[in-house]
C-alpha positions as CSV (number, residue, x, y, z in Angstrom):
1,M,-50.5,17.1,-35.4
2,N,-49.6,19.5,-32.6
3,V,-49.2,18.7,-29.0
4,S,-48.9,21.7,-26.7
5,Q,-47.5,19.9,-23.7
6,A,-45.4,16.7,-24.0
7,A,-42.9,15.1,-21.8
8,G,-39.5,13.8,-22.9
9,I,-38.0,14.5,-26.3
10,R,-40.3,16.4,-28.6
11,V,-40.0,15.3,-32.3
12,A,-41.4,16.9,-35.5
13,I,-41.5,14.9,-38.7
14,I,-41.4,16.3,-42.3
15,A,-42.0,13.7,-45.0
16,S,-43.9,13.9,-48.3
17,H,-45.8,10.6,-48.1
18,P,-48.4,10.0,-45.4
19,I,-47.2,6.4,-45.0
20,T,-43.7,7.6,-44.2
21,V,-45.0,10.1,-41.7
22,A,-47.2,7.4,-40.0
23,G,-44.3,4.9,-39.9
24,L,-41.9,7.4,-38.4
25,A,-44.5,8.6,-35.9
26,S,-45.3,5.1,-34.7
27,V,-41.6,4.4,-34.2
28,V,-41.1,7.6,-32.1
29,D,-44.4,7.5,-30.2
30,I,-44.0,4.0,-29.0
31,R,-41.1,5.2,-26.9
32,P,-42.1,6.5,-23.4
33,D,-39.5,9.2,-23.5
34,M,-40.4,10.6,-27.0
35,T,-43.4,12.3,-28.4
36,V,-44.3,13.5,-31.9
37,V,-45.5,17.0,-31.6
38,A,-45.9,18.1,-35.3
39,T,-45.9,16.6,-38.8
40,A,-45.9,18.1,-42.2
41,P,-45.4,17.1,-45.9
42,T,-42.9,20.0,-46.6
43,V,-41.1,22.7,-44.7
44,A,-43.2,25.4,-46.4
45,E,-46.5,23.8,-45.4
46,G,-45.6,22.9,-41.9
47,L,-43.1,25.5,-40.6
48,T,-45.6,27.5,-38.6
49,D,-46.9,24.4,-36.7
50,I,-43.4,23.1,-36.2
51,L,-42.1,26.3,-34.7
52,R,-45.2,26.5,-32.5
53,A,-44.6,23.0,-31.3
54,E,-41.1,23.8,-30.2
55,P,-39.5,20.4,-31.0
56,D,-36.2,19.2,-29.7
57,A,-35.5,17.3,-32.9
58,V,-36.8,17.4,-36.5
59,I,-36.7,14.4,-38.8
60,A,-36.7,15.9,-42.3
61,E,-37.0,13.6,-45.4
62,L,-34.8,14.3,-48.4
63,T,-36.4,13.5,-51.7
64,P,-34.2,12.2,-54.6
65,G,-32.5,15.1,-56.3
66,C,-33.4,17.8,-53.7
67,G,-29.9,17.8,-52.2
68,G,-31.2,19.1,-48.9
69,S,-32.2,22.4,-50.4
70,H,-35.0,23.0,-47.8
71,I,-32.8,22.3,-44.8
72,P,-31.2,25.8,-44.6
73,D,-34.6,27.4,-44.5
74,L,-35.6,25.0,-41.7
75,V,-32.4,25.5,-39.7
76,D,-32.6,29.3,-40.1
77,A,-36.2,29.4,-38.9
78,L,-35.4,27.3,-35.8
79,R,-32.4,29.4,-35.0
80,R,-34.3,32.7,-35.4
81,Q,-36.9,31.3,-32.9
82,G,-34.1,30.8,-30.4
83,G,-34.7,27.1,-30.1
84,K,-32.1,24.4,-30.0
85,A,-33.9,21.9,-32.2
86,A,-31.6,19.7,-34.2
87,V,-32.4,18.5,-37.7
88,I,-31.9,14.9,-38.8
89,A,-32.0,14.3,-42.5
90,L,-33.6,11.0,-43.7
91,A,-32.8,9.8,-47.3
92,E,-32.5,6.8,-49.6
93,D,-29.2,7.8,-51.1
94,P,-26.2,7.6,-48.7
95,G,-24.3,10.0,-51.1
96,Q,-26.6,12.8,-49.9
97,V,-24.9,12.8,-46.4
98,V,-22.3,15.4,-47.2
99,T,-24.7,17.9,-48.8
100,A,-27.2,17.4,-45.9
101,L,-24.7,18.0,-43.2
102,K,-23.2,21.0,-45.0
103,A,-26.7,22.4,-45.3
104,G,-27.1,22.4,-41.5
105,A,-28.4,18.9,-40.6
106,R,-27.0,17.5,-37.4
107,G,-27.5,13.9,-38.4
108,F,-28.2,11.7,-41.4
109,L,-30.1,8.4,-41.4
110,L,-31.1,6.1,-44.3
111,R,-34.7,5.4,-44.9
112,D,-34.2,1.6,-44.6
113,C,-32.4,1.9,-41.2
114,S,-33.8,0.0,-38.3
115,T,-36.3,1.5,-35.8
116,D,-33.7,1.2,-33.1
117,E,-31.3,3.3,-35.3
118,I,-34.0,6.0,-35.7
119,V,-34.8,6.4,-32.0
120,T,-31.1,6.1,-31.0
121,G,-30.3,8.8,-33.6
122,V,-33.0,11.1,-32.2
123,G,-31.7,10.7,-28.7
124,Q,-28.1,11.2,-29.8
125,V,-28.7,14.4,-31.8
126,V,-30.7,16.0,-28.9
127,H,-27.6,15.5,-26.7
128,G,-25.2,17.0,-29.1
129,A,-23.9,13.9,-31.1
130,V,-24.0,13.6,-34.9
131,P,-25.7,10.3,-35.7
132,V,-25.1,9.0,-39.2
133,S,-26.0,5.6,-40.8
134,P,-22.9,3.4,-41.1
135,R,-23.3,3.0,-44.9
136,T,-22.7,6.8,-45.3
137,L,-19.2,6.6,-43.8
138,P,-17.4,6.0,-47.1
139,H,-18.9,9.2,-48.5
140,L,-17.8,11.1,-45.4
141,V,-14.3,9.7,-45.6
142,S,-14.2,10.6,-49.3
143,E,-15.2,14.1,-48.5
144,V,-12.4,14.5,-46.0
145,V,-9.7,13.0,-48.3
146,S,-10.9,14.9,-51.4
147,P,-13.3,17.6,-50.4
148,T,-15.9,18.8,-52.8
149,T,-15.1,22.4,-53.8
150,P,-16.1,25.0,-54.3
151,P,-19.3,25.4,-52.1
152,A,-22.5,25.5,-54.1
153,L,-23.6,29.1,-53.8
154,S,-26.9,30.1,-55.4
155,Q,-26.9,32.8,-58.1
156,R,-28.4,35.3,-55.7
157,E,-25.8,34.4,-53.0
158,R,-23.0,35.0,-55.6
159,E,-24.5,38.4,-56.5
160,V,-24.6,39.4,-52.8
161,L,-21.0,38.2,-52.4
162,E,-19.8,40.3,-55.3
163,L,-21.4,43.4,-53.8
164,V,-20.0,42.6,-50.4
165,A,-16.6,42.4,-52.1
166,R,-17.2,45.9,-53.5
167,G,-17.7,47.2,-49.9
168,Q,-21.4,47.8,-50.2
169,S,-23.5,48.0,-47.1
170,N,-26.6,45.8,-46.6
171,S,-28.9,48.7,-47.5
172,R,-27.0,49.4,-50.8
173,I,-27.0,45.7,-51.7
174,A,-30.7,45.6,-51.1
175,A,-31.2,48.6,-53.3
176,S,-29.0,47.2,-56.0
177,L,-30.8,43.9,-56.1
178,H,-34.3,45.4,-55.5
179,V,-34.9,43.3,-52.4
180,S,-35.4,44.0,-48.7
181,E,-32.5,44.2,-46.2
182,A,-34.0,41.2,-44.4
183,T,-33.7,39.2,-47.6
184,V,-30.0,40.3,-48.0
185,K,-29.3,39.2,-44.4
186,T,-30.9,35.8,-45.1
187,H,-28.6,35.3,-48.2
188,M,-25.6,36.5,-46.1
189,R,-26.4,33.9,-43.4
190,R,-26.6,31.1,-45.9
191,M,-23.5,32.2,-47.7
192,F,-21.5,32.4,-44.4
193,H,-22.7,28.9,-43.5
194,K,-21.7,27.5,-46.8
195,L,-18.3,29.2,-46.7
196,E,-17.9,28.3,-43.0
197,V,-17.1,31.9,-42.0
198,N,-18.6,34.4,-39.5
199,D,-18.0,37.8,-41.1
200,R,-17.9,39.6,-44.5
201,A,-14.1,40.0,-44.8
202,S,-13.6,36.3,-44.2
203,A,-16.3,35.5,-46.7
204,V,-14.5,37.5,-49.4
205,A,-11.2,35.9,-48.5
206,V,-12.5,32.4,-48.6
207,A,-14.4,33.0,-51.9
208,L,-11.3,34.4,-53.5
209,S,-9.2,31.4,-52.4
210,K,-11.8,28.9,-53.8
211,G,-12.2,30.7,-57.1
212,L,-15.7,31.8,-56.4
213,L,-14.9,35.4,-56.7
214,A,-12.6,37.5,-58.9
215,L,-12.0,41.1,-58.1
216,H,-11.3,43.4,-61.0
217,E,-9.7,46.8,-61.0
218,D,-12.8,48.5,-62.2
219,Q,-14.9,47.4,-59.2
220,S,-15.7,50.2,-56.9
221,A,-17.8,50.7,-53.8
């Protein structure tokens, strides 16, 4: 579905099962101040339509075991477009809240939450709040008291990090890994997000402090 002109809050929905999509769409569309502008079964299949629809919020379903792995791709694409769309993760397991939020989601709702909680969450996230279902709070508190460390960097992100630590430029990293510079920049953005830093030097420092990186005397630029 793609609506070119819609008043109020524009919402996109990503969910694997058509029944879930239909249910969420009915909850949103019944509100006079909200409109569903795009739907898709996965980020990969629906990203083009979602970007074209320019939503204000995206409800993205997390399937069991996925850990929100598709959220960084979605968040990166929305940011590159220059939009301000906020992603709300929807899941069955309240334990996924920490992973989803660290991956870039701005809210987290459980699949069995009420319709009021869904529409309230959409309104809140669009206005800068971070809506989370109450049953996820123990997991958030646990993360604050005993944070999960270190961040889960992918193998490729670790490779990029090691080359950054050696002082290599993006072009040299791309040549070393046989990928494009654009791909290197994507890995860098994700790595920065996971490490909660904004530059290369800080990324190396944080990685060293968390035991993600070990510099050896024989490493050279």
